[in-house]
C-alpha positions in Angstrom: 12.9 13.1 41.4 13.1 9.8 39.4 12.5 10.2 36.0 11.9 7.2 33.6 13.4 7.8 30.0 11.5 5.4 27.5 14.4 5.0 25.0 15.5 1.6 22.8 19.2 2.7 22.9 21.0 4.3 25.7 23.9 5.5 23.7 21.7 7.8 21.3 22.5 11.5 21.7 19.2 12.5 22.6 19.3 9.8 25.4 22.5 10.6 26.8 21.8 14.4 26.6 18.6 13.8 28.7 20.3 11.4 31.1 23.3 14.0 31.6 20.6 17.0 31.9 18.5 15.3 34.4 21.5 14.1 36.5 23.0 17.6 36.6 20.0 18.9 38.0 19.8 16.2 40.9 17.3 13.8 39.5 17.7 10.0 39.2 17.4 8.8 35.6 16.3 5.6 34.7 16.0 4.3 31.1 13.3 1.6 30.1 13.3 0.3 26.8 9.6 0.2 26.1 9.2 -2.7 24.2 10.6 -4.5 27.1 8.1 -3.3 29.4 5.3 -6.0 30.5 1.9 -4.2 31.1 -0.3 -5.5 33.9 -3.8 -4.2 33.6 -5.6 -5.0 37.0 -8.6 -3.4 38.4 -7.6 -0.5 40.6 -3.7 -1.2 40.3 -2.6 -0.8 36.6 1.3 -1.4 37.1 4.5 -2.1 34.8 7.1 -4.8 35.0 10.6 -4.3 33.6 13.3 -7.1 33.5 11.2 -9.1 36.1 10.8 -6.3 38.7 7.8 -3.9 39.2 8.6 -0.1 38.2 7.9 1.8 41.2 8.8 5.1 42.6 8.6 7.1 39.2 7.8 10.7 39.2 7.7 11.7 35.6 8.2 10.1 32.2 9.9 11.2 29.1 8.8 9.1 26.0 11.6 9.0 23.4 9.3 6.6 21.0 10.5 5.9 17.5 8.1 5.5 14.6 8.4 1.9 14.3 7.4 1.4 18.1 4.4 3.5 18.1 1.7 1.1 19.0 3.2 -0.5 21.9 5.3 2.5 23.0 2.0 4.7 23.2 0.3 1.8 25.2 3.3 1.9 27.6 3.0 5.6 28.0 -0.9 5.3 28.5 -0.1 2.9 31.4 2.1 5.5 33.2 -0.7 7.8 32.7 -3.0 5.4 34.2 -0.8 5.1 37.1 -1.1 9.0 37.4 2.3 9.7 36.4 3.0 13.0 34.2 4.3 12.0 30.8 6.1 14.8 28.8 4.5 13.6 25.6 0.9 12.1 26.3 -0.1 9.1 24.6 -2.8 10.6 22.6 -0.9 13.1 21.2 1.8 10.8 20.3 -0.6 8.5 18.3 -2.3 11.8 16.9 1.2 12.9 15.6 2.2 9.7 14.2 -1.0 9.4 11.9 0.2 11.8 9.1 -3.1 12.0 7.5 -5.1 12.7 10.4 -2.6 15.2 11.8 -2.8 17.0 8.4 -6.6 17.0 8.6 -6.5 18.5 12.0 -4.1 21.1 11.1 -5.8 22.4 7.8 -9.2 22.6 10.3 -7.3 24.7 12.3 -6.5 27.1 9.7 -2.6 26.4 9.5 -0.8 26.6 6.1 0.7 23.3 4.6 1.5 22.1 1.1 -1.8 21.1 -0.9 -2.2 17.4 -0.4 -4.3 14.7 -1.9 -4.9 10.9 -0.6 -6.6 8.3 -2.5 -7.3 4.6 -2.3 -7.8 4.0 -6.0 -5.7 4.4 -8.7 -8.5 5.2 -11.3 -8.4 8.8 -11.1 -4.5 9.6 -11.4 -4.6 12.6 -13.4 -7.2 14.4 -11.1 -4.9 13.3 -8.0 -1.8 15.0 -9.8 -3.9 18.3 -11.0 -5.6 18.4 -7.5 -2.1 19.4 -5.8 -1.0 21.8 -8.8 0.3 19.3 -11.2 3.7 18.0 -11.7 6.5 18.3 -9.9 4.7 16.5 -7.0 6.1 14.9 -3.9 5.0 11.3 -2.8 5.0 10.1 0.6 4.6 6.9 2.3 2.5 7.2 5.5 4.7 5.3 7.4 8.0 6.6 6.2 10.6 8.7 8.7 13.8 10.6 8.4 13.1 11.2 4.4 12.7 7.5 3.9 9.6 7.0 1.6 9.5 10.4 0.0 10.0 10.8 -3.7 10.1 13.4 -6.2 8.3 12.9 -9.5 9.2 15.7 -11.7 6.7 14.7 -14.4 3.1 13.8 -14.9 4.1 10.5 -16.4 6.5 9.6 -13.6 4.2 10.7 -11.1 1.1 8.7 -12.5 3.5 5.5 -12.5 4.9 6.0 -8.9 1.5 6.5 -7.5 -0.1 3.6 -9.3 2.6 1.2 -8.3 2.5 2.2 -4.5 -1.4 2.1 -4.5 -1.2 -1.5 -6.5 0.8 -2.8 -3.4 -1.9 -1.2 -1.1 0.4 1.3 0.3 -0.8 4.4 1.9 0.5 7.4 0.5 0.2 11.1 0.2 0.6 13.3 -2.9 1.7 16.8 -2.1 2.5 20.0 -4.0 6.0 20.9 -4.6 7.1 24.0 -3.1 9.7 25.1 -5.6 10.8 28.2 -3.6 11.8 26.3 -0.5 14.9 25.2 -2.5 15.5 22.0 -0.8 15.3 23.5 2.7 13.1 23.4 5.8 12.7 25.0 9.0 12.5 23.1 12.3 11.0 25.1 15.3 11.7 23.1 18.7 8.7 23.4 21.1 8.7 22.7 24.9 5.8 23.2 26.9 4.3 26.0 24.4 7.4 27.9 23.8 9.9 27.8 21.1 13.3 26.9 22.6 15.5 26.6 19.6 15.2 26.9 15.6 17.2 25.6 12.7 17.0 25.7 9.2 18.2 22.3 7.3 19.6 22.4 3.8 19.1 19.3 1.6 22.8 18.2 0.1 23.5 19.3 -3.4 20.7 17.5 -5.8 18.8 16.3 -2.9 15.4 17.9 -2.6 14.9 16.2 1.3 16.4 18.2 3.8 16.8 15.5 6.4 20.0 15.3 8.2 19.9 11.6 8.1 20.1 12.2 4.4 23.2 14.6 4.5 21.4 17.7 5.4 23.2 20.6 7.1 21.7 22.5 9.7 22.2 26.3 10.6 20.9 28.5 13.3 17.7 30.6 12.0 15.7 33.6 13.2 12.0 32.7 12.7 9.6 35.2 11.4 6.5 35.9 13.7 4.2 33.8 11.4 6.6 31.0 11.7 6.6 31.3 15.2 2.6 31.6 15.8 2.3 28.6 13.1 4.7 26.1 15.0 3.4 27.1 18.5 -0.4 26.4 17.2 0.7 23.2 15.4 2.0 21.9 18.5 -0.9 22.9 20.7 -3.4 21.6 18.2 -1.9 18.1 18.2 -1.7 18.3 21.9 2.1 18.1 22.3 4.3 19.3 25.0 7.6 18.6 23.0 7.6 19.0 19.4 9.7 19.6 16.2 7.6 21.4 13.9 9.1 21.0 10.2 7.9 24.0 7.9 8.7 24.9 4.4 9.2 28.8 3.7 7.0 29.4 0.6 5.5 32.7 -1.1 2.5 32.3 0.8 3.9 31.8 4.4 5.2 29.0 6.3 3.9 25.6 5.4 3.9 22.7 7.7 5.2 19.4 6.6 5.2 17.3 9.7 5.1 17.7 13.6 7.3 15.4 15.3 6.5 13.9 18.7 10.2 12.6 19.2 12.6 15.3 17.7 16.2 14.5 17.9 18.3 17.0 20.1 21.7 16.6 18.3 20.9 18.8 15.2 19.1 21.5 17.2 21.6 22.0 20.0 24.5 21.9 17.6 22.9 24.7 15.3 21.6 26.7 18.4 24.0 26.0 21.0 20.9 25.9 23.5 20.7 23.4 26.0 17.3 21.7 24.7 17.6 18.8 26.8 17.9 20.8 30.1 14.6 22.7 28.7 12.9 19.3 28.5 14.1 18.6 32.2 12.7 22.0 33.5 9.3 21.3 31.7 9.3 17.9 33.6 10.2 19.7 37.0 7.2 22.3 36.5 4.6 19.6 36.1 5.9 17.1 38.5 6.1 19.7 41.6 2.7 21.2 40.7 
């Protein structure tokens, strides 16, 4: 089978691992920079050009779409879907997961736990915004932020008011969230492929850092999930329609609380922490669907 891997950088760990896993199983792996694809929308025959040549013979697609390329990347994925080619992450699920506000609304409606969250356009009621999530300290997040960028811990009511007012004056979209003290700067990521948890790790933030992102110096270790954590992660991925997902949760006194569901989770941290061939699990998922 010829598998197209949508990635902007062939040298990234995740890209290299997926190429190796696919080739090991006898597949032809083709890396396409989705931002360089040309989509031709034609009655009865949608098609894609890459570097001047029409893309043909693709059996399946594995999207690795970064947050900054969500709009065009999802359009490329949608074009493959229109060509009746299986995509490991569907275009609508990709868009749904990247909209942090919408995804939280969907997960909340499904009854899944999460830190109490407020979203507002106007700064005229700052006290109420902060009080509604339990008061300071609060976590303030840019909706467009990734890898811990644009996430601020405001430790006092005064600081929180100033930060929220500043962001809103710049017309930045932000979420204000309850701070989960008992998490102690750590979170849990469950990696899901085709409705099954294939690996899990605990990420601990660097000393003095409340963000646990590995890009911010956090450390990852193997963890055994509780039954509640397993059920929460699987349900979250299902509700957002993601065949591949990294579900990030905080461990709290009231159970697992979802922070985010990532549609293009990195492989390096989870593979190193668990020793599991996650890339191989993804290729197997693609095989099951291609050969149906």
